[in-house]
Gaussian input, Z-matrix of N, CA and C with variables (Angstrom, degrees):
# hf/3-21g

backbone

0 1
 N
 C     1     B1
 C     2     B2     1     A1
 N     3     B3     2     A2     1     D1
 C     4     B4     3     A3     2     D2
 C     5     B5     4     A4     3     D3
 N     6     B6     5     A5     4     D4
 C     7     B7     6     A6     5     D5
 C     8     B8     7     A7     6     D6
 N     9     B9     8     A8     7     D7
 C    10    B10     9     A9     8     D8
 C    11    B11    10    A10     9     D9
 N    12    B12    11    A11    10    D10
 C    13    B13    12    A12    11    D11
 C    14    B14    13    A13    12    D12
 N    15    B15    14    A14    13    D13
 C    16    B16    15    A15    14    D14
 C    17    B17    16    A16    15    D15
 N    18    B18    17    A17    16    D16
 C    19    B19    18    A18    17    D17
 C    20    B20    19    A19    18    D18
 N    21    B21    20    A20    19    D19
 C    22    B22    21    A21    20    D20
 C    23    B23    22    A22    21    D21
 N    24    B24    23    A23    22    D22
 C    25    B25    24    A24    23    D23
 C    26    B26    25    A25    24    D24
 N    27    B27    26    A26    25    D25
 C    28    B28    27    A27    26    D26
 C    29    B29    28    A28    27    D27
 N    30    B30    29    A29    28    D28
 C    31    B31    30    A30    29    D29
 C    32    B32    31    A31    30    D30
 N    33    B33    32    A32    31    D31
 C    34    B34    33    A33    32    D32
 C    35    B35    34    A34    33    D33
 N    36    B36    35    A35    34    D34
 C    37    B37    36    A36    35    D35
 C    38    B38    37    A37    36    D36
 N    39    B39    38    A38    37    D37
 C    40    B40    39    A39    38    D38
 C    41    B41    40    A40    39    D39
 N    42    B42    41    A41    40    D40
 C    43    B43    42    A42    41    D41
 C    44    B44    43    A43    42    D42
 N    45    B45    44    A44    43    D43
 C    46    B46    45    A45    44    D44
 C    47    B47    46    A46    45    D45
 N    48    B48    47    A47    46    D46
 C    49    B49    48    A48    47    D47
 C    50    B50    49    A49    48    D48
 N    51    B51    50    A50    49    D49
 C    52    B52    51    A51    50    D50
 C    53    B53    52    A52    51    D51
 N    54    B54    53    A53    52    D52
 C    55    B55    54    A54    53    D53
 C    56    B56    55    A55    54    D54
 N    57    B57    56    A56    55    D55
 C    58    B58    57    A57    56    D56
 C    59    B59    58    A58    57    D57
 N    60    B60    59    A59    58    D58
 C    61    B61    60    A60    59    D59
 C    62    B62    61    A61    60    D60
 N    63    B63    62    A62    61    D61
 C    64    B64    63    A63    62    D62
 C    65    B65    64    A64    63    D63
 N    66    B66    65    A65    64    D64
 C    67    B67    66    A66    65    D65
 C    68    B68    67    A67    66    D66
 N    69    B69    68    A68    67    D67
 C    70    B70    69    A69    68    D68
 C    71    B71    70    A70    69    D69
 N    72    B72    71    A71    70    D70
 C    73    B73    72    A72    71    D71
 C    74    B74    73    A73    72    D72
 N    75    B75    74    A74    73    D73
 C    76    B76    75    A75    74    D74
 C    77    B77    76    A76    75    D75
 N    78    B78    77    A77    76    D76
 C    79    B79    78    A78    77    D77
 C    80    B80    79    A79    78    D78
 N    81    B81    80    A80    79    D79
 C    82    B82    81    A81    80    D80
 C    83    B83    82    A82    81    D81
 N    84    B84    83    A83    82    D82
 C    85    B85    84    A84    83    D83
 C    86    B86    85    A85    84    D84
 N    87    B87    86    A86    85    D85
 C    88    B88    87    A87    86    D86
 C    89    B89    88    A88    87    D87
 N    90    B90    89    A89    88    D88
 C    91    B91    90    A90    89    D89
 C    92    B92    91    A91    90    D90
 N    93    B93    92    A92    91    D91
 C    94    B94    93    A93    92    D92
 C    95    B95    94    A94    93    D93
 N    96    B96    95    A95    94    D94
 C    97    B97    96    A96    95    D95
 C    98    B98    97    A97    96    D96
 N    99    B99    98    A98    97    D97
 C   100   B100    99    A99    98    D98
 C   101   B101   100   A100    99    D99
 N   102   B102   101   A101   100   D100
 C   103   B103   102   A102   101   D101
 C   104   B104   103   A103   102   D102
 N   105   B105   104   A104   103   D103
 C   106   B106   105   A105   104   D104
 C   107   B107   106   A106   105   D105
 N   108   B108   107   A107   106   D106
 C   109   B109   108   A108   107   D107
 C   110   B110   109   A109   108   D108
 N   111   B111   110   A110   109   D109
 C   112   B112   111   A111   110   D110
 C   113   B113   112   A112   111   D111
 N   114   B114   113   A113   112   D112
 C   115   B115   114   A114   113   D113
 C   116   B116   115   A115   114   D114
 N   117   B117   116   A116   115   D115
 C   118   B118   117   A117   116   D116
 C   119   B119   118   A118   117   D117
 N   120   B120   119   A119   118   D118
 C   121   B121   120   A120   119   D119
 C   122   B122   121   A121   120   D120
 N   123   B123   122   A122   121   D121
 C   124   B124   123   A123   122   D122
 C   125   B125   124   A124   123   D123
 N   126   B126   125   A125   124   D124
 C   127   B127   126   A126   125   D125
 C   128   B128   127   A127   126   D126
 N   129   B129   128   A128   127   D127
 C   130   B130   129   A129   128   D128
 C   131   B131   130   A130   129   D129
 N   132   B132   131   A131   130   D130
 C   133   B133   132   A132   131   D131
 C   134   B134   133   A133   132   D132
 N   135   B135   134   A134   133   D133
 C   136   B136   135   A135   134   D134
 C   137   B137   136   A136   135   D135
 N   138   B138   137   A137   136   D136
 C   139   B139   138   A138   137   D137
 C   140   B140   139   A139   138   D138
 N   141   B141   140   A140   139   D139
 C   142   B142   141   A141   140   D140
 C   143   B143   142   A142   141   D141
 N   144   B144   143   A143   142   D142
 C   145   B145   144   A144   143   D143
 C   146   B146   145   A145   144   D144
 N   147   B147   146   A146   145   D145
 C   148   B148   147   A147   146   D146
 C   149   B149   148   A148   147   D147
 N   150   B150   149   A149   148   D148
 C   151   B151   150   A150   149   D149
 C   152   B152   151   A151   150   D150
 N   153   B153   152   A152   151   D151
 C   154   B154   153   A153   152   D152
 C   155   B155   154   A154   153   D153
 N   156   B156   155   A155   154   D154
 C   157   B157   156   A156   155   D155
 C   158   B158   157   A157   156   D156
 N   159   B159   158   A158   157   D157
 C   160   B160   159   A159   158   D158
 C   161   B161   160   A160   159   D159
 N   162   B162   161   A161   160   D160
 C   163   B163   162   A162   161   D161
 C   164   B164   163   A163   162   D162
 N   165   B165   164   A164   163   D163
 C   166   B166   165   A165   164   D164
 C   167   B167   166   A166   165   D165
 N   168   B168   167   A167   166   D166
 C   169   B169   168   A168   167   D167
 C   170   B170   169   A169   168   D168
 N   171   B171   170   A170   169   D169
 C   172   B172   171   A171   170   D170
 C   173   B173   172   A172   171   D171
 N   174   B174   173   A173   172   D172
 C   175   B175   174   A174   173   D173
 C   176   B176   175   A175   174   D174
 N   177   B177   176   A176   175   D175
 C   178   B178   177   A177   176   D176
 C   179   B179   178   A178   177   D177
 N   180   B180   179   A179   178   D178
 C   181   B181   180   A180   179   D179
 C   182   B182   181   A181   180   D180
 N   183   B183   182   A182   181   D181
 C   184   B184   183   A183   182   D182
 C   185   B185   184   A184   183   D183
 N   186   B186   185   A185   184   D184
 C   187   B187   186   A186   185   D185
 C   188   B188   187   A187   186   D186
 N   189   B189   188   A188   187   D187
 C   190   B190   189   A189   188   D188
 C   191   B191   190   A190   189   D189
 N   192   B192   191   A191   190   D190
 C   193   B193   192   A192   191   D191
 C   194   B194   193   A193   192   D192
 N   195   B195   194   A194   193   D193
 C   196   B196   195   A195   194   D194
 C   197   B197   196   A196   195   D195
 N   198   B198   197   A197   196   D196
 C   199   B199   198   A198   197   D197
 C   200   B200   199   A199   198   D198
 N   201   B201   200   A200   199   D199
 C   202   B202   201   A201   200   D200
 C   203   B203   202   A202   201   D201
 N   204   B204   203   A203   202   D202
 C   205   B205   204   A204   203   D203
 C   206   B206   205   A205   204   D204
 N   207   B207   206   A206   205   D205
 C   208   B208   207   A207   206   D206
 C   209   B209   208   A208   207   D207
 N   210   B210   209   A209   208   D208
 C   211   B211   210   A210   209   D209
 C   212   B212   211   A211   210   D210
 N   213   B213   212   A212   211   D211
 C   214   B214   213   A213   212   D212
 C   215   B215   214   A214   213   D213
 N   216   B216   215   A215   214   D214
 C   217   B217   216   A216   215   D215
 C   218   B218   217   A217   216   D216
 N   219   B219   218   A218   217   D217
 C   220   B220   219   A219   218   D218
 C   221   B221   220   A220   219   D219
 N   222   B222   221   A221   220   D220
 C   223   B223   222   A222   221   D221
 C   224   B224   223   A223   222   D222
 N   225   B225   224   A224   223   D223
 C   226   B226   225   A225   224   D224
 C   227   B227   226   A226   225   D225
 N   228   B228   227   A227   226   D226
 C   229   B229   228   A228   227   D227
 C   230   B230   229   A229   228   D228
 N   231   B231   230   A230   229   D229
 C   232   B232   231   A231   230   D230
 C   233   B233   232   A232   231   D231
 N   234   B234   233   A233   232   D232
 C   235   B235   234   A234   233   D233
 C   236   B236   235   A235   234   D234
 N   237   B237   236   A236   235   D235
 C   238   B238   237   A237   236   D236
 C   239   B239   238   A238   237   D237
 N   240   B240   239   A239   238   D238
 C   241   B241   240   A240   239   D239
 C   242   B242   241   A241   240   D240
 N   243   B243   242   A242   241   D241
 C   244   B244   243   A243   242   D242
 C   245   B245   244   A244   243   D243
 N   246   B246   245   A245   244   D244
 C   247   B247   246   A246   245   D245
 C   248   B248   247   A247   246   D246
 N   249   B249   248   A248   247   D247
 C   250   B250   249   A249   248   D248
 C   251   B251   250   A250   249   D249
 N   252   B252   251   A251   250   D250
 C   253   B253   252   A252   251   D251
 C   254   B254   253   A253   252   D252
 N   255   B255   254   A254   253   D253
 C   256   B256   255   A255   254   D254
 C   257   B257   256   A256   255   D255
 N   258   B258   257   A257   256   D256
 C   259   B259   258   A258   257   D257
 C   260   B260   259   A259   258   D258

   B1=1.4420
   B2=1.5185
   B3=1.2890
   B4=1.4592
   B5=1.5121
   B6=1.3059
   B7=1.4443
   B8=1.5188
   B9=1.3117
   B10=1.4621
   B11=1.5205
   B12=1.3084
   B13=1.4621
   B14=1.5195
   B15=1.3226
   B16=1.4622
   B17=1.5281
   B18=1.3228
   B19=1.4593
   B20=1.5307
   B21=1.3290
   B22=1.4591
   B23=1.5264
   B24=1.3190
   B25=1.4684
   B26=1.5208
   B27=1.2989
   B28=1.4531
   B29=1.5289
   B30=1.3416
   B31=1.4548
   B32=1.5272
   B33=1.3056
   B34=1.4641
   B35=1.5260
   B36=1.3062
   B37=1.4618
   B38=1.5270
   B39=1.3096
   B40=1.4597
   B41=1.5240
   B42=1.3205
   B43=1.4631
   B44=1.5234
   B45=1.3326
   B46=1.4633
   B47=1.5233
   B48=1.3211
   B49=1.4597
   B50=1.5181
   B51=1.3276
   B52=1.4642
   B53=1.5277
   B54=1.3207
   B55=1.4637
   B56=1.5250
   B57=1.3054
   B58=1.4538
   B59=1.5296
   B60=1.3127
   B61=1.4625
   B62=1.5241
   B63=1.3209
   B64=1.4643
   B65=1.5194
   B66=1.3249
   B67=1.4646
   B68=1.5239
   B69=1.3161
   B70=1.4672
   B71=1.5260
   B72=1.3159
   B73=1.4640
   B74=1.5229
   B75=1.3113
   B76=1.4679
   B77=1.5231
   B78=1.3123
   B79=1.4674
   B80=1.5327
   B81=1.3203
   B82=1.4666
   B83=1.5311
   B84=1.3177
   B85=1.4723
   B86=1.5318
   B87=1.3424
   B88=1.4700
   B89=1.5245
   B90=1.3371
   B91=1.4609
   B92=1.5276
   B93=1.3284
   B94=1.4753
   B95=1.5243
   B96=1.3051
   B97=1.4695
   B98=1.5258
   B99=1.3188
   B100=1.4586
   B101=1.5273
   B102=1.3224
   B103=1.4603
   B104=1.5169
   B105=1.3335
   B106=1.4692
   B107=1.5251
   B108=1.3324
   B109=1.4701
   B110=1.5225
   B111=1.3154
   B112=1.4618
   B113=1.5214
   B114=1.3440
   B115=1.4613
   B116=1.5234
   B117=1.3268
   B118=1.4584
   B119=1.5283
   B120=1.3255
   B121=1.4666
   B122=1.5199
   B123=1.3322
   B124=1.4618
   B125=1.5356
   B126=1.3270
   B127=1.4659
   B128=1.5279
   B129=1.2885
   B130=1.4570
   B131=1.5228
   B132=1.3138
   B133=1.4658
   B134=1.5237
   B135=1.3266
   B136=1.4676
   B137=1.5282
   B138=1.3302
   B139=1.4619
   B140=1.5243
   B141=1.3299
   B142=1.4676
   B143=1.5191
   B144=1.3230
   B145=1.4642
   B146=1.5204
   B147=1.3376
   B148=1.4597
   B149=1.5169
   B150=1.3106
   B151=1.4673
   B152=1.5219
   B153=1.3144
   B154=1.4669
   B155=1.5276
   B156=1.3237
   B157=1.4645
   B158=1.5301
   B159=1.3237
   B160=1.4645
   B161=1.5141
   B162=1.3149
   B163=1.4640
   B164=1.5217
   B165=1.3190
   B166=1.4686
   B167=1.5242
   B168=1.3273
   B169=1.4687
   B170=1.5221
   B171=1.3196
   B172=1.4651
   B173=1.5267
   B174=1.3197
   B175=1.4669
   B176=1.5292
   B177=1.3211
   B178=1.4598
   B179=1.5262
   B180=1.3213
   B181=1.4628
   B182=1.5092
   B183=1.3109
   B184=1.4572
   B185=1.5270
   B186=1.3046
   B187=1.4563
   B188=1.5187
   B189=1.3239
   B190=1.4678
   B191=1.5237
   B192=1.3237
   B193=1.4650
   B194=1.5271
   B195=1.3318
   B196=1.4660
   B197=1.5303
   B198=1.3166
   B199=1.4587
   B200=1.5292
   B201=1.3121
   B202=1.4598
   B203=1.5154
   B204=1.3261
   B205=1.4641
   B206=1.5302
   B207=1.3341
   B208=1.4693
   B209=1.5240
   B210=1.3167
   B211=1.4642
   B212=1.5276
   B213=1.3184
   B214=1.4668
   B215=1.5228
   B216=1.3364
   B217=1.4663
   B218=1.5240
   B219=1.3230
   B220=1.4665
   B221=1.5269
   B222=1.3251
   B223=1.4704
   B224=1.5259
   B225=1.3266
   B226=1.4620
   B227=1.5298
   B228=1.3259
   B229=1.4691
   B230=1.5293
   B231=1.3268
   B232=1.4645
   B233=1.5240
   B234=1.3109
   B235=1.4747
   B236=1.5190
   B237=1.3157
   B238=1.4745
   B239=1.5213
   B240=1.3134
   B241=1.4572
   B242=1.5229
   B243=1.3147
   B244=1.4699
   B245=1.5243
   B246=1.3185
   B247=1.4652
   B248=1.5302
   B249=1.3167
   B250=1.4711
   B251=1.5272
   B252=1.3432
   B253=1.4571
   B254=1.5292
   B255=1.3334
   B256=1.4673
   B257=1.5261
   B258=1.3173
   B259=1.4534
   B260=1.4367
   A1=110.32
   A2=115.32
   A3=120.38
   A4=110.09
   A5=115.72
   A6=120.85
   A7=114.49
   A8=117.51
   A9=119.80
   A10=109.12
   A11=115.85
   A12=120.34
   A13=109.74
   A14=115.59
   A15=121.51
   A16=111.53
   A17=117.94
   A18=119.81
   A19=112.57
   A20=117.52
   A21=120.85
   A22=111.55
   A23=116.63
   A24=120.85
   A25=110.39
   A26=115.11
   A27=121.53
   A28=108.49
   A29=119.38
   A30=120.61
   A31=112.93
   A32=117.68
   A33=120.19
   A34=110.78
   A35=117.19
   A36=120.79
   A37=111.30
   A38=118.19
   A39=121.55
   A40=113.02
   A41=118.26
   A42=121.89
   A43=110.92
   A44=116.09
   A45=121.81
   A46=108.26
   A47=116.02
   A48=121.70
   A49=107.59
   A50=116.29
   A51=121.28
   A52=106.44
   A53=115.45
   A54=120.63
   A55=111.73
   A56=115.48
   A57=122.36
   A58=109.39
   A59=116.09
   A60=121.80
   A61=111.49
   A62=117.98
   A63=119.72
   A64=111.97
   A65=117.51
   A66=121.28
   A67=109.91
   A68=116.65
   A69=121.02
   A70=109.90
   A71=117.60
   A72=121.48
   A73=111.21
   A74=116.35
   A75=120.36
   A76=111.11
   A77=116.31
   A78=120.88
   A79=111.34
   A80=116.54
   A81=120.95
   A82=113.12
   A83=117.42
   A84=120.87
   A85=110.31
   A86=117.38
   A87=119.97
   A88=112.67
   A89=116.98
   A90=121.71
   A91=108.60
   A92=115.89
   A93=119.60
   A94=111.60
   A95=115.73
   A96=122.37
   A97=108.66
   A98=116.22
   A99=122.19
   A100=111.53
   A101=117.42
   A102=120.65
   A103=112.74
   A104=116.47
   A105=120.69
   A106=109.46
   A107=116.76
   A108=119.97
   A109=111.38
   A110=116.36
   A111=120.60
   A112=111.01
   A113=116.17
   A114=119.65
   A115=110.84
   A116=115.94
   A117=120.67
   A118=111.11
   A119=116.50
   A120=120.65
   A121=112.88
   A122=117.28
   A123=120.04
   A124=112.24
   A125=116.96
   A126=121.28
   A127=109.80
   A128=117.16
   A129=120.92
   A130=109.85
   A131=116.86
   A132=121.16
   A133=111.98
   A134=116.39
   A135=120.31
   A136=112.69
   A137=117.23
   A138=120.76
   A139=112.87
   A140=117.45
   A141=121.54
   A142=111.60
   A143=115.13
   A144=121.06
   A145=109.94
   A146=115.49
   A147=123.11
   A148=108.00
   A149=116.52
   A150=119.15
   A151=108.80
   A152=115.63
   A153=119.85
   A154=110.39
   A155=117.61
   A156=121.24
   A157=109.88
   A158=117.15
   A159=120.83
   A160=110.51
   A161=116.67
   A162=120.40
   A163=110.70
   A164=117.49
   A165=121.06
   A166=111.03
   A167=117.32
   A168=120.33
   A169=111.34
   A170=116.90
   A171=120.50
   A172=111.12
   A173=116.59
   A174=120.43
   A175=111.35
   A176=117.34
   A177=121.15
   A178=110.41
   A179=115.91
   A180=120.56
   A181=112.11
   A182=116.27
   A183=120.97
   A184=110.53
   A185=116.66
   A186=120.92
   A187=113.29
   A188=116.98
   A189=121.19
   A190=113.01
   A191=117.07
   A192=120.06
   A193=111.25
   A194=116.68
   A195=119.19
   A196=109.70
   A197=116.39
   A198=120.72
   A199=109.08
   A200=115.11
   A201=118.60
   A202=111.58
   A203=114.61
   A204=121.24
   A205=112.00
   A206=117.41
   A207=119.75
   A208=110.66
   A209=116.88
   A210=120.59
   A211=109.92
   A212=117.21
   A213=120.85
   A214=111.15
   A215=116.91
   A216=121.26
   A217=110.30
   A218=117.02
   A219=120.37
   A220=111.81
   A221=117.02
   A222=120.34
   A223=110.05
   A224=116.65
   A225=120.55
   A226=110.39
   A227=116.57
   A228=120.58
   A229=110.75
   A230=117.00
   A231=120.59
   A232=110.68
   A233=117.60
   A234=120.62
   A235=110.99
   A236=116.67
   A237=120.94
   A238=111.16
   A239=115.58
   A240=120.10
   A241=111.27
   A242=116.48
   A243=120.34
   A244=112.02
   A245=117.13
   A246=120.14
   A247=111.40
   A248=116.58
   A249=121.30
   A250=112.69
   A251=116.39
   A252=121.67
   A253=109.99
   A254=117.32
   A255=118.54
   A256=110.80
   A257=114.63
   A258=119.00
   A259=110.10
   D1=54.73
   D2=179.66
   D3=-60.35
   D4=141.62
   D5=177.17
   D6=87.24
   D7=-7.78
   D8=179.63
   D9=-81.09
   D10=129.33
   D11=-179.81
   D12=-83.21
   D13=147.78
   D14=-179.39
   D15=-59.40
   D16=-37.54
   D17=-177.22
   D18=-74.14
   D19=-3.90
   D20=174.59
   D21=-80.31
   D22=-15.37
   D23=-177.81
   D24=-74.72
   D25=151.16
   D26=176.10
   D27=-75.34
   D28=114.97
   D29=-176.50
   D30=-62.60
   D31=-32.42
   D32=179.91
   D33=-66.04
   D34=-36.08
   D35=-179.56
   D36=-73.85
   D37=-23.38
   D38=-177.26
   D39=-91.13
   D40=-8.68
   D41=-175.37
   D42=-84.66
   D43=80.13
   D44=-179.97
   D45=-132.15
   D46=133.97
   D47=176.87
   D48=-122.98
   D49=118.28
   D50=175.68
   D51=-96.33
   D52=115.76
   D53=-175.55
   D54=-73.63
   D55=132.52
   D56=177.45
   D57=-77.88
   D58=155.40
   D59=-179.79
   D60=-57.07
   D61=-36.43
   D62=-178.70
   D63=-65.87
   D64=-36.07
   D65=177.76
   D66=-67.96
   D67=-46.09
   D68=-179.61
   D69=-63.96
   D70=-42.64
   D71=178.77
   D72=-61.75
   D73=-39.66
   D74=179.28
   D75=-61.29
   D76=-42.39
   D77=-179.59
   D78=-64.94
   D79=-27.70
   D80=-178.58
   D81=-82.14
   D82=-8.39
   D83=-179.80
   D84=-68.21
   D85=155.85
   D86=178.03
   D87=-58.54
   D88=-37.34
   D89=177.81
   D90=-132.57
   D91=83.43
   D92=-177.71
   D93=-62.51
   D94=153.32
   D95=176.16
   D96=-60.06
   D97=129.24
   D98=-176.29
   D99=-59.28
   D100=-39.07
   D101=-179.53
   D102=-63.12
   D103=-37.82
   D104=178.61
   D105=-67.19
   D106=-45.72
   D107=178.89
   D108=-62.77
   D109=-41.65
   D110=179.55
   D111=-61.47
   D112=-46.72
   D113=179.02
   D114=-61.89
   D115=-46.29
   D116=-177.73
   D117=-62.17
   D118=-43.15
   D119=179.87
   D120=-68.29
   D121=-19.58
   D122=179.40
   D123=-85.06
   D124=-6.41
   D125=179.98
   D126=-91.34
   D127=148.10
   D128=174.82
   D129=-71.14
   D130=130.95
   D131=-178.11
   D132=-55.58
   D133=-33.10
   D134=-178.11
   D135=-72.02
   D136=-10.27
   D137=179.79
   D138=-96.99
   D139=-8.46
   D140=-173.99
   D141=-95.69
   D142=132.87
   D143=-179.14
   D144=-138.23
   D145=154.52
   D146=172.36
   D147=-111.37
   D148=139.87
   D149=175.04
   D150=-89.39
   D151=161.16
   D152=176.93
   D153=-65.29
   D154=-28.62
   D155=177.72
   D156=-66.83
   D157=-44.57
   D158=177.37
   D159=-60.41
   D160=-45.91
   D161=178.89
   D162=-60.86
   D163=-43.35
   D164=179.09
   D165=-62.70
   D166=-41.70
   D167=178.73
   D168=-63.50
   D169=-41.56
   D170=179.03
   D171=-65.00
   D172=-44.25
   D173=179.73
   D174=-66.97
   D175=-38.33
   D176=177.91
   D177=-63.89
   D178=-46.67
   D179=179.27
   D180=-61.44
   D181=-41.70
   D182=178.25
   D183=-64.43
   D184=-42.77
   D185=-179.91
   D186=-66.12
   D187=-25.79
   D188=-179.25
   D189=-80.20
   D190=-14.42
   D191=-178.66
   D192=-75.59
   D193=147.14
   D194=174.35
   D195=-70.76
   D196=153.37
   D197=177.44
   D198=-57.60
   D199=144.16
   D200=178.40
   D201=154.74
   D202=-176.00
   D203=-175.07
   D204=-62.75
   D205=-39.71
   D206=-179.02
   D207=-63.94
   D208=-45.34
   D209=179.44
   D210=-63.11
   D211=-42.06
   D212=178.74
   D213=-62.13
   D214=-43.12
   D215=-179.79
   D216=-63.75
   D217=-44.14
   D218=-179.55
   D219=-68.01
   D220=-36.57
   D221=177.36
   D222=-62.98
   D223=-41.88
   D224=178.16
   D225=-65.69
   D226=-43.31
   D227=178.58
   D228=-61.33
   D229=-41.02
   D230=178.96
   D231=-66.53
   D232=-42.39
   D233=177.33
   D234=-58.92
   D235=-44.76
   D236=179.74
   D237=-65.03
   D238=-40.11
   D239=179.14
   D240=-64.81
   D241=-46.08
   D242=-178.28
   D243=-64.83
   D244=-27.48
   D245=176.90
   D246=-64.33
   D247=-21.35
   D248=179.02
   D249=-81.73
   D250=-10.58
   D251=-176.94
   D252=-121.11
   D253=76.87
   D254=179.53
   D255=-64.96
   D256=147.96
   D257=176.95
   D258=97.15

């Protein structure tokens, strides 16, 4: 699309944020960093997306943990998080 100016694009269509695994992991911590939560809460929910790679990394990491309270807590946190991302 040579010659197309950036301001010709529909801003609503361009407003997409794909969350990195590190951001998602931070939110799942018992006491997430306040700055990460603040930034995340300032974003429109309709602009936030998870990639299949991020989901695979989270599931792999969870599967690698030994059975116990930490794994159970993270599994619950991941379930709650995924409920926020239908589809």
